[in-house]
C-alpha positions in Angstrom: 88.4 75.5 76.0 86.0 78.4 76.3 87.0 78.9 80.0 90.6 78.9 79.0 90.1 81.5 76.3 88.0 83.6 78.7 90.6 83.4 81.4 93.5 84.2 78.9 91.5 87.2 77.7 91.0 88.5 81.2 94.7 88.2 82.0 95.7 89.9 78.7 93.3 92.8 79.4 94.6 93.2 82.9 98.1 93.7 81.5 97.2 96.5 79.2 98.3 100.0 80.3 95.7 101.6 82.5 94.9 105.2 81.7 92.6 107.4 83.6 89.9 109.6 82.1 92.0 112.7 82.1 94.8 110.9 80.2 92.3 109.7 77.6 90.7 113.2 77.2 94.1 114.9 76.9 95.3 112.2 74.4 92.1 112.8 72.3 92.6 116.6 72.4 96.2 116.2 71.2 95.1 114.0 68.4 92.5 116.5 67.4 95.3 119.0 66.8 97.2 116.5 64.6 99.6 115.0 67.1 100.0 111.2 67.1 100.2 109.8 70.6 102.0 106.5 70.8 102.0 104.2 73.9 105.5 102.8 73.4 109.1 103.1 74.5 110.4 106.3 72.8 112.8 105.6 69.9 116.5 106.4 69.9 116.6 110.0 68.9 119.4 112.4 69.9 118.4 113.7 73.3 119.3 117.3 74.4 122.7 117.6 75.9 122.7 117.5 79.7 125.3 118.1 82.4 127.7 115.2 82.9 126.4 112.5 85.2 122.9 113.8 85.5 121.3 111.4 83.1 122.1 107.7 82.7 122.8 106.7 79.2 120.6 103.5 79.3 117.4 105.1 80.7 114.7 105.9 78.2 112.6 109.0 78.9 109.0 108.6 80.2 107.7 110.8 77.4 109.0 112.5 74.3 107.7 114.8 71.6 109.3 114.5 68.1 108.5 117.9 66.4 109.3 116.8 62.9 106.6 114.1 62.9 104.3 115.6 65.5 104.6 112.3 67.4 104.4 111.9 71.1 105.7 108.8 72.8 104.5 107.7 76.3 106.7 105.0 77.8 104.4 102.2 79.0 106.3 102.1 82.3 104.6 105.3 83.4 101.3 103.4 83.7 102.8 101.1 86.3 104.4 104.0 88.1 101.1 105.9 88.2 102.5 108.8 86.3 100.8 108.5 82.9 98.7 111.7 83.1 101.6 113.7 84.5 103.8 112.5 81.7 101.2 113.3 79.1 100.7 116.8 80.6 104.4 117.4 80.3 104.4 116.4 76.7 101.2 118.5 76.1 103.1 121.6 77.2 105.8 120.7 74.6 103.0 120.3 72.0 101.6 123.8 72.9 105.2 125.1 72.6 105.4 123.5 69.2 102.2 125.2 68.1 103.3 128.6 69.5 106.5 128.3 67.5 104.7 127.4 64.2 106.4 124.0 64.0 109.4 124.6 66.2 109.6 124.4 70.0 109.3 127.9 71.5 108.8 129.0 75.1 105.3 130.3 75.7 106.4 132.6 78.5 104.3 131.3 81.3 103.9 133.6 84.3 104.2 130.7 86.7 107.1 129.7 89.0 108.2 126.1 89.2 108.0 124.3 92.5 111.5 123.9 94.2 111.4 120.1 93.7 111.2 120.6 89.9 114.5 122.6 89.7 116.9 119.6 89.2 114.8 118.2 86.4 115.3 121.2 84.1 118.5 122.8 85.5 120.4 119.7 84.2 120.1 120.9 80.6 123.1 122.7 79.2 121.3 124.7 76.5 119.4 127.6 78.1 116.7 127.5 75.5 116.0 123.8 76.2 116.2 124.5 79.9 113.5 127.1 79.5 111.3 124.8 77.5 111.6 122.1 80.2 111.1 124.6 83.0 107.7 125.4 81.5 106.8 121.7 81.1 107.8 120.8 84.6 106.1 123.9 86.0 102.8 122.9 84.5 103.2 119.2 85.2 103.6 120.0 88.9 101.0 122.7 89.1 97.9 121.9 91.3 95.6 122.6 88.2 98.0 120.9 85.8 95.4 119.1 83.7 93.2 122.2 83.2 96.2 124.3 82.5 97.6 121.9 79.9 94.3 121.8 78.1 94.0 125.5 78.0 97.5 125.9 76.7 96.7 123.6 73.8 93.5 125.5 73.1 95.3 128.8 73.2 98.3 127.8 71.0 96.9 125.1 68.8 93.5 126.6 67.9 93.1 124.7 64.7 94.4 121.4 63.4 97.6 122.3 61.6 99.5 120.7 58.8 103.0 121.5 60.1 
């Protein structure tokens, strides 16, 4: 019985999402600024309008920030894809934009250019404001120093735990 329980526990632990140290540190930093980070499929919330045919209706996003509740969802699939930290970095940029806008998403006017491969990911948004917000998030996510840059943006724009 003990062997069965031990074996079952090992299998269960092996199926939990694997996060690396950077993911855990960034998650902790976000939580210290009052954001709730959920490892779960993002809920059905109205997604920003995109150009026809550029987003399948059935696909859930890899990550999502819900500004009203200061909640971030990280889809568990990203752990299997090896994209957990990149996804959290992307949502961290949105969190910094939230702080910069005092509770509303606002571009933080980064002086960085996105890599060409990122263009289709933000150009698909119809609304130019949303396109600019996503441009910043994809630019940081694909930057060689993305982790350090994301952390510094949080420190710069979310200096104290807020009650928004």
